C-alpha positions in Angstrom: 80.7 151.2 82.6 81.8 153.7 80.1 81.6 157.4 79.1 78.5 159.4 78.5 79.4 159.4 74.8 78.5 155.7 74.8 74.9 156.4 75.8 72.4 157.2 73.0 69.0 158.6 73.8 66.0 157.6 71.7 63.4 160.4 72.3 60.7 158.8 70.1 60.7 155.6 72.3 61.9 157.3 75.5 64.7 154.8 75.9 68.5 154.7 76.1 70.9 152.6 74.2 74.3 151.8 75.8 76.9 151.0 73.2 79.7 148.7 74.1 82.9 150.2 72.6 86.6 150.3 73.3 86.2 152.5 76.4 83.4 150.4 77.9 83.5 147.5 80.3 81.0 145.2 82.0 81.2 144.5 85.7 79.4 141.7 87.6 77.7 142.8 90.8 76.7 139.9 93.0 73.2 139.6 94.2 72.5 139.7 98.0 72.5 135.9 98.4 75.9 135.7 96.7 77.3 138.3 99.1 77.3 135.8 101.9 79.8 133.6 100.1 83.6 134.2 100.7 84.1 134.6 97.0 82.0 137.7 96.7 82.1 139.1 100.3 85.0 141.6 99.6 83.2 143.0 96.5 79.9 143.3 98.4 81.6 145.1 101.3 83.3 147.5 98.9 80.0 148.2 97.2 78.3 148.9 100.6 81.1 151.2 101.6 80.8 153.1 98.3 77.0 153.4 98.9 77.6 154.8 102.3 80.2 157.3 101.1 77.9 158.5 98.3 75.1 159.0 100.7 77.3 161.0 103.0 78.6 163.1 100.1 75.1 163.7 98.9 74.0 165.0 102.3 77.1 167.3 102.5 76.4 168.7 99.0 72.7 169.2 99.9 73.7 171.0 103.1 76.2 173.2 101.2 73.7 174.1 98.5 71.1 175.0 101.1 73.7 177.1 102.9 74.6 178.9 99.6 71.0 179.5 98.8 70.4 180.9 102.3 73.5 183.2 102.2 72.6 184.5 98.8 69.0 185.2 99.9 70.1 187.0 103.0 72.8 188.9 101.1 70.1 190.1 98.7 67.8 191.1 101.5 70.6 193.0 103.2 71.8 194.6 100.0 75.3 193.2 100.6 77.3 191.9 97.6 77.3 188.1 97.2 80.8 186.7 97.1 82.3 183.2 97.4 83.7 184.1 100.8 80.3 185.1 102.2 78.8 182.0 100.5 81.2 179.6 102.1 81.1 181.0 105.6 82.3 178.7 108.3 82.3 175.7 106.0 85.2 176.9 104.0 87.3 177.9 107.0 86.6 174.5 108.6 87.5 172.5 105.5 90.6 174.7 104.6 92.1 174.1 108.1 91.4 170.4 108.1 93.6 169.7 105.1 
């Protein structure tokens, strides 16, 4: 793991080079068979939870982007000005009240 500054792209060979620097670290991710052992089970469960959360977040972002596209298209068709309030619609009011 590291920052995007540590990734160098070689366009000629269509490859990437990951430089290990002072801001870079390497993490071991157990393979599926190792996940059955008590030693790696907590790590594997954490990785699975992260995968599930990322998938849910991706679905939410896709829904929000689709909603924004729909609202902007309908605003253009109606001749109404496009604002962040019209773009958010019920999603913004639901999320603002849930916090």
